[in-house]
C-alpha positions as CSV (number, residue, x, y, z in Angstrom):
1,M,-48.1,16.0,-25.5
2,E,-46.0,13.2,-27.4
3,W,-47.4,11.9,-30.9
4,F,-46.3,8.8,-33.1
5,T,-47.5,8.0,-36.9
6,S,-45.3,6.3,-39.5
7,D,-45.7,5.5,-43.3
8,T,-46.8,9.0,-44.2
9,H,-44.9,8.3,-47.9
10,W,-45.4,11.9,-48.7
11,G,-45.3,12.6,-52.4
12,H,-45.2,8.5,-53.1
13,A,-48.3,8.1,-55.8
14,N,-48.1,4.5,-55.4
15,I,-48.4,4.3,-51.8
16,I,-52.4,4.4,-52.6
17,K,-52.6,1.9,-54.8
18,H,-50.1,-0.5,-53.3
19,C,-52.1,0.2,-49.3
20,N,-55.4,0.6,-50.8
21,R,-55.4,4.1,-49.6
22,P,-59.1,6.6,-50.5
23,F,-57.0,9.2,-51.8
24,T,-57.5,9.8,-55.8
25,D,-54.4,11.1,-56.1
26,V,-50.9,12.1,-53.9
27,T,-51.6,15.8,-53.9
28,E,-54.9,14.8,-52.2
29,M,-52.7,12.2,-49.9
30,D,-50.7,14.5,-49.1
31,A,-53.0,17.1,-48.5
32,V,-54.9,15.5,-45.9
33,L,-51.9,13.7,-44.1
34,L,-50.5,17.1,-43.5
35,D,-53.9,18.5,-42.4
36,N,-54.2,15.6,-39.7
37,I,-50.9,16.3,-38.3
38,N,-51.3,20.0,-37.8
39,S,-54.8,19.9,-36.4
40,V,-53.8,17.7,-33.6
41,V,-50.0,18.0,-33.0
42,K,-49.3,21.5,-31.7
43,T,-46.0,23.6,-32.4
44,N,-44.2,22.4,-28.7
45,D,-45.5,18.8,-28.9
46,T,-42.9,16.2,-29.9
47,L,-43.9,13.8,-33.2
48,Y,-42.0,10.8,-33.6
49,H,-42.1,10.1,-37.1
50,L,-40.8,6.0,-37.2
51,G,-40.0,6.1,-40.8
52,D,-40.8,6.1,-44.2
53,F,-41.3,10.2,-44.2
54,S,-41.4,11.2,-48.0
55,W,-40.8,9.7,-51.6
56,K,-37.4,10.7,-52.8
57,K,-35.3,13.4,-51.5
58,T,-38.5,15.8,-51.0
59,A,-38.0,15.7,-47.3
60,A,-37.2,19.2,-46.7
61,R,-40.5,20.5,-48.5
62,Y,-42.7,18.2,-46.5
63,R,-40.8,18.5,-43.0
64,E,-40.9,22.6,-43.3
65,K,-45.6,22.2,-43.5
66,I,-45.8,20.5,-40.2
67,R,-46.0,22.9,-37.2
68,C,-44.4,20.9,-34.7
69,R,-40.9,22.2,-34.3
70,N,-39.9,18.9,-32.3
71,V,-40.2,16.4,-35.2
72,I,-37.9,12.8,-34.3
73,L,-37.0,10.6,-37.3
74,I,-36.6,7.2,-36.8
75,L,-35.0,6.3,-40.2
76,G,-37.5,3.4,-42.7
77,N,-36.1,2.1,-45.6
78,H,-37.8,4.4,-48.2
79,D,-35.9,7.4,-46.1
80,P,-33.9,8.3,-48.9
81,Q,-31.5,10.5,-47.8
82,T,-29.4,7.8,-46.3
83,K,-25.9,5.9,-47.0
84,N,-25.4,2.3,-45.6
85,G,-28.3,2.9,-43.3
86,Q,-26.6,6.1,-41.6
87,P,-28.4,9.9,-42.0
88,L,-26.8,12.3,-44.5
89,D,-26.6,15.4,-43.0
90,I,-29.8,16.8,-44.9
91,L,-31.6,14.7,-42.0
92,H,-30.0,16.5,-39.1
93,E,-30.8,19.9,-40.7
94,I,-34.5,18.6,-40.9
95,F,-35.5,16.9,-37.8
96,S,-34.9,17.8,-34.4
97,Q,-33.1,14.3,-33.7
98,V,-32.2,11.1,-36.6
99,F,-32.5,7.5,-34.9
100,V,-32.2,3.9,-36.3
101,V,-34.2,2.7,-33.2
102,L,-34.7,4.9,-29.8
103,R,-35.6,4.1,-26.6
104,I,-38.0,6.8,-24.6
105,R,-39.4,6.8,-21.0
106,P,-42.3,8.8,-20.9
107,L,-43.9,9.4,-17.6
108,I,-47.6,6.9,-17.8
109,S,-49.5,7.4,-14.3
110,G,-46.4,8.1,-11.8
111,S,-44.2,5.8,-14.0
112,R,-41.7,5.9,-16.5
113,Q,-42.8,3.2,-19.4
114,P,-40.0,2.1,-21.6
115,I,-40.6,2.4,-25.4
116,I,-38.5,1.0,-28.1
117,L,-39.3,3.3,-31.4
118,S,-38.4,1.7,-34.6
119,H,-39.3,1.3,-38.0
120,Y,-39.3,-2.5,-38.2
121,A,-42.0,-4.2,-36.1
122,M,-39.6,-6.9,-33.5
123,R,-40.2,-9.9,-32.3
124,T,-38.1,-9.0,-29.1
125,W,-36.6,-5.9,-28.1
126,H,-34.6,-4.3,-25.0
127,G,-37.0,-5.0,-21.9
128,S,-39.5,-6.5,-23.9
129,H,-39.9,-9.5,-21.4
130,R,-40.3,-6.7,-18.1
131,G,-43.0,-4.7,-19.9
132,S,-41.2,-2.5,-22.5
133,W,-43.4,-1.5,-25.2
134,N,-42.5,-1.7,-29.3
135,L,-44.3,1.2,-31.6
136,H,-43.4,0.8,-35.4
137,G,-44.4,1.4,-38.4
138,H,-43.6,-0.6,-42.1
139,S,-45.8,-3.0,-42.0
140,H,-49.1,-0.9,-43.5
141,G,-51.3,-2.9,-40.7
142,T,-51.2,-6.2,-42.5
143,L,-49.1,-8.3,-39.2
144,P,-51.6,-10.4,-37.1
145,G,-51.5,-9.2,-33.5
146,N,-49.3,-11.7,-31.6
147,G,-50.3,-10.8,-28.2
148,S,-47.1,-9.1,-27.4
149,K,-47.1,-5.0,-26.3
150,S,-46.2,-4.3,-30.1
151,L,-47.9,-1.5,-32.0
152,D,-48.1,-0.2,-35.5
153,V,-48.6,3.2,-35.4
154,G,-48.8,4.2,-39.4
155,V,-51.2,6.3,-40.8
156,D,-52.5,3.0,-42.5
157,Q,-53.7,1.9,-38.8
158,H,-55.1,4.9,-37.6
159,N,-57.2,7.2,-39.6
160,Y,-54.6,8.6,-41.1
161,S,-53.2,10.5,-38.6
162,P,-51.0,10.7,-36.1
163,I,-51.8,8.8,-32.3
164,N,-50.8,10.6,-29.0
165,L,-49.3,8.6,-26.0
166,E,-52.6,8.0,-23.7
167,T,-54.0,6.5,-26.9
168,V,-51.0,4.3,-27.6
169,T,-51.4,3.2,-23.5
170,N,-55.0,2.7,-24.2
171,L,-54.4,0.4,-26.9
172,M,-51.3,-1.4,-24.8
173,N,-53.7,-1.8,-21.9
174,Q,-56.4,-3.6,-23.7
Protein backbone atom coordinates (compact mmCIF):
# COMPACT_ATOMS: atom_id res chain seq x y z
CA MET A 1 0.00 0.00 0.00
CA GLU A 2 1.14 3.54 -0.72
CA TRP A 3 0.97 6.27 1.93
CA PHE A 4 1.62 10.02 1.80
CA THR A 5 2.53 12.58 4.43
CA SER A 6 4.47 15.79 4.88
CA ASP A 7 5.63 18.36 7.39
CA THR A 8 6.16 16.17 10.44
CA HIS A 9 8.88 18.58 11.59
CA TRP A 10 10.12 16.07 14.18
CA GLY A 11 12.16 17.76 16.89
CA HIS A 12 10.90 21.25 15.95
CA ALA A 13 9.30 22.70 19.09
CA ASN A 14 8.24 25.99 17.48
CA ILE A 15 6.09 24.24 14.86
CA ILE A 16 3.56 23.56 17.64
CA LYS A 17 3.03 27.30 18.06
CA HIS A 18 3.39 28.22 14.38
CA CYS A 19 0.75 25.71 13.25
CA ASN A 20 -1.37 25.66 16.40
CA ARG A 21 -0.76 21.94 16.88
CA PRO A 22 -2.56 20.46 19.90
CA PHE A 23 0.54 19.18 21.70
CA THR A 24 1.99 20.33 25.01
CA ASP A 25 5.59 19.88 23.88
CA VAL A 26 7.81 18.45 21.16
CA THR A 27 8.18 15.10 22.96
CA GLU A 28 4.42 14.55 22.85
CA MET A 29 4.17 15.72 19.23
CA ASP A 30 7.00 13.48 18.09
CA ALA A 31 5.51 10.45 19.87
CA VAL A 32 2.01 11.00 18.44
CA LEU A 33 3.29 11.49 14.89
CA LEU A 34 5.43 8.36 15.12
CA ASP A 35 2.61 6.29 16.63
CA ASN A 36 0.21 7.51 13.93
CA ILE A 37 2.57 6.39 11.18
CA ASN A 38 3.49 3.06 12.73
CA SER A 39 -0.14 2.21 13.50
CA VAL A 40 -1.22 2.32 9.83
CA VAL A 41 1.87 2.05 7.59
CA LYS A 42 3.06 -1.56 7.46
CA THR A 43 6.64 -2.76 7.11
CA ASN A 44 6.36 -3.57 3.39
CA ASP A 45 4.27 -0.52 2.42
CA THR A 46 5.71 2.58 0.75
CA LEU A 47 5.63 5.88 2.61
CA TYR A 48 6.22 9.03 0.56
CA HIS A 49 7.27 11.86 2.87
CA LEU A 50 6.88 15.14 1.01
CA GLY A 51 9.40 17.16 2.95
CA ASP A 52 10.17 18.88 6.23
CA PHE A 53 10.87 15.55 7.85
CA SER A 54 12.76 16.78 10.90
CA TRP A 55 14.46 19.74 12.50
CA LYS A 56 18.23 20.27 12.39
CA LYS A 57 20.33 17.15 11.87
CA THR A 58 18.00 14.64 13.50
CA ALA A 59 16.60 12.81 10.46
CA ALA A 60 18.43 9.52 11.15
CA ARG A 61 17.14 9.36 14.71
CA TYR A 62 13.52 9.72 13.64
CA ARG A 63 13.80 7.62 10.48
CA GLU A 64 15.02 4.59 12.43
CA LYS A 65 11.83 4.67 14.54
CA ILE A 66 9.56 4.27 11.50
CA ARG A 67 8.88 0.56 10.93
CA CYS A 68 8.20 0.95 7.20
CA ARG A 69 11.29 -0.07 5.24
CA ASN A 70 10.53 1.91 2.08
CA VAL A 71 10.40 5.60 3.00
CA ILE A 72 10.94 7.92 0.05
CA LEU A 73 11.78 11.55 0.82
CA ILE A 74 10.83 14.52 -1.34
CA LEU A 75 13.06 17.35 -0.12
CA GLY A 76 11.44 20.21 1.79
CA ASN A 77 12.83 23.57 2.77
CA HIS A 78 13.51 22.44 6.36
CA ASP A 79 15.35 19.25 5.45
CA PRO A 80 18.74 20.53 6.60
CA GLN A 81 20.90 17.77 5.25
CA THR A 82 21.06 19.51 1.87
CA LYS A 83 23.48 21.82 0.13
CA ASN A 84 22.35 24.01 -2.75
CA GLY A 85 19.06 22.09 -2.85
CA GLN A 86 20.73 18.73 -3.37
CA PRO A 87 20.68 15.89 -0.82
CA LEU A 88 23.88 15.11 0.99
CA ASP A 89 25.00 11.50 1.22
CA ILE A 90 23.45 11.14 4.69
CA LEU A 91 19.94 11.36 3.23
CA HIS A 92 20.66 8.55 0.78
CA GLU A 93 21.79 6.41 3.71
CA ILE A 94 18.61 7.11 5.72
CA PHE A 95 15.88 6.99 3.06
CA SER A 96 15.14 4.48 0.29
CA GLN A 97 15.27 7.28 -2.28
CA VAL A 98 15.51 11.08 -2.22
CA PHE A 99 14.05 13.46 -4.81
CA VAL A 100 13.30 17.13 -5.30
CA VAL A 101 10.17 16.25 -7.34
CA LEU A 102 8.91 12.78 -8.25
CA ARG A 103 6.36 11.52 -10.78
CA ILE A 104 4.63 8.25 -9.90
CA ARG A 105 1.89 6.33 -11.74
CA PRO A 106 0.07 4.05 -9.30
CA LEU A 107 -2.68 1.72 -10.50
CA ILE A 108 -6.13 3.10 -9.60
CA SER A 109 -9.26 1.32 -10.86
CA GLY A 110 -7.32 -0.40 -13.63
CA SER A 111 -5.58 2.73 -14.92
CA ARG A 112 -2.24 4.35 -14.21
CA GLN A 113 -2.83 7.72 -12.49
CA PRO A 114 -0.01 10.23 -12.95
CA ILE A 115 0.83 11.99 -9.68
CA ILE A 116 3.50 14.63 -9.17
CA LEU A 117 4.94 14.62 -5.65
CA SER A 118 6.55 17.84 -4.46
CA HIS A 119 7.08 19.72 -1.24
CA TYR A 120 5.60 22.91 -2.63
CA ALA A 121 2.12 23.29 -4.11
CA MET A 122 2.15 23.94 -7.83
CA ARG A 123 -0.28 25.98 -9.91
CA THR A 124 0.54 23.83 -12.91
CA TRP A 125 2.64 20.68 -13.26
CA HIS A 126 3.48 17.93 -15.74
CA GLY A 127 0.17 16.62 -17.09
CA SER A 128 -1.99 18.95 -14.98
CA HIS A 129 -4.15 19.73 -18.01
CA ARG A 130 -4.61 16.03 -18.71
CA GLY A 131 -5.72 14.80 -15.27
CA SER A 132 -2.41 14.48 -13.42
CA TRP A 133 -2.54 15.20 -9.68
CA ASN A 134 -0.13 17.17 -7.49
CA LEU A 135 0.39 16.03 -3.90
CA HIS A 136 2.35 18.49 -1.76
CA GLY A 137 3.04 19.76 1.72
CA HIS A 138 4.62 23.00 2.96
CA SER A 139 1.45 25.10 3.30
CA HIS A 140 0.16 23.48 6.52
CA GLY A 141 -3.41 23.72 5.28
CA THR A 142 -3.33 27.45 4.58
CA LEU A 143 -3.91 27.39 0.81
CA PRO A 144 -7.47 27.96 -0.40
CA GLY A 145 -8.92 25.35 -2.71
CA ASN A 146 -8.57 26.34 -6.34
CA GLY A 147 -10.50 23.56 -8.05
CA SER A 148 -7.34 21.90 -9.34
CA LYS A 149 -6.26 18.34 -8.68
CA SER A 150 -3.77 19.45 -6.03
CA LEU A 151 -3.82 18.13 -2.45
CA ASP A 152 -1.95 19.09 0.72
CA VAL A 153 -0.99 15.77 2.36
CA GLY A 154 0.67 17.40 5.37
CA VAL A 155 -0.02 16.14 8.88
CA ASP A 156 -1.77 19.38 9.83
CA GLN A 157 -4.47 18.59 7.25
CA HIS A 158 -5.00 14.91 8.06
CA ASN A 159 -5.27 14.50 11.83
CA TYR A 160 -1.47 14.22 12.20
CA SER A 161 -1.43 10.97 10.22
CA PRO A 162 -0.40 9.80 6.77
CA ILE A 163 -3.12 9.14 4.21
CA ASN A 164 -3.24 6.21 1.81
CA LEU A 165 -3.76 6.17 -1.94
CA GLU A 166 -7.44 5.23 -1.55
CA THR A 167 -8.06 8.31 0.61
CA VAL A 168 -6.16 10.50 -1.87
CA THR A 169 -8.30 9.10 -4.69
CA ASN A 170 -11.52 9.75 -2.79
CA LEU A 171 -10.47 13.33 -2.00
CA MET A 172 -9.50 13.98 -5.61
CA ASN A 173 -12.83 12.63 -6.85
CA GLN A 174 -14.92 14.95 -4.63
